[in-house]
N, C-alpha and C positions, 0 to 999 in steps of 0.2 A: 275957281279953277275951271279949265276947259273940260268938256265932255270927253275929248280924245284922251285925256289923262286917266279917266276912270274906266274906260273900256278895257284896257289890258289888265287892270287890277281886278275888275269884275270877272273877266274870263279866267284869270288865274285862281280866284277864289272859288268859282264854280267848278273848275277842274279838280281842285283840291278836295272839295266836298264830294264830288263824284267818285274820286279814287278811294277816299276813306269809306264811303258808303258801299262801294263795290267789295272791298275787303270784308266788311261786316256782313254783307249778304252771303258771301261765300262761306264764311264761318257758320252762319245760321243755317244754311242749307246742309252743310256737312253735319252739324249737330243734330238737325231734325231727321235727316235721312240716314245718317250713320255710315256713309260710304267710306270704306277703308280699302286698302290694297288687298287685304285678305278676302273681303267680300267680293271685290271685282274679280280676283283670281278664281274664286269658287264658282262664280256665275259665268266664267268664261269670257269676260270682257277684256281681260288683259292676258297677255302671254307671260309665262313664268320667266324669271331671270336665271340664267345659268352663271353661277359663280364658281369657277374652277378651284378645287382644293389645292393647297400648296403641297408640293412633293416633299416628303420628309423621310429620313432614315435614322432610326435611333439605335444606339449601341450601348451595351452594358459596360459600366465602369464600377470602380469601388464605391463611389458615391452616387450621385444622381445620373440617370442616363444622359448620354450626349447625343444630340440630334443634329443632323446636317441636311442640307438641301441636295447634296450629291452623294452617290455611293462611295464608300471608302473601301476599296478592294482589299487592302491589307488587313482590315478589321472585320472581314466577313464572318469569322467565327464568333464575334461578339454581338452580331446583329440580333436585336430583340424584337424589332417590329419596323414596319415601313408602310407608307402609303404612297402609291404612285399609280395613276391611271394608265400610264403608257406601257409599263413593262412588268414582267414577272421576274423576280430575283431568283 
């Protein structure tokens, strides 16, 4: 067969080996140095992520408390707890 046939095959094989070796070296580096998100946050390398809490209002019932994402004005006397960053009930 011609050499032009083997050139793309050789290039593809080399790229596959490089990609697989690259993944392995990243895993070895992480295992050796133990870099985790917690360590990077503690050292100040990463900024913290803000994950807003879901607004919830829970009302007393005969059984389990019922919780809603919005205020239930007619049930104000049954309110047993809420979490809402934006308002005070």
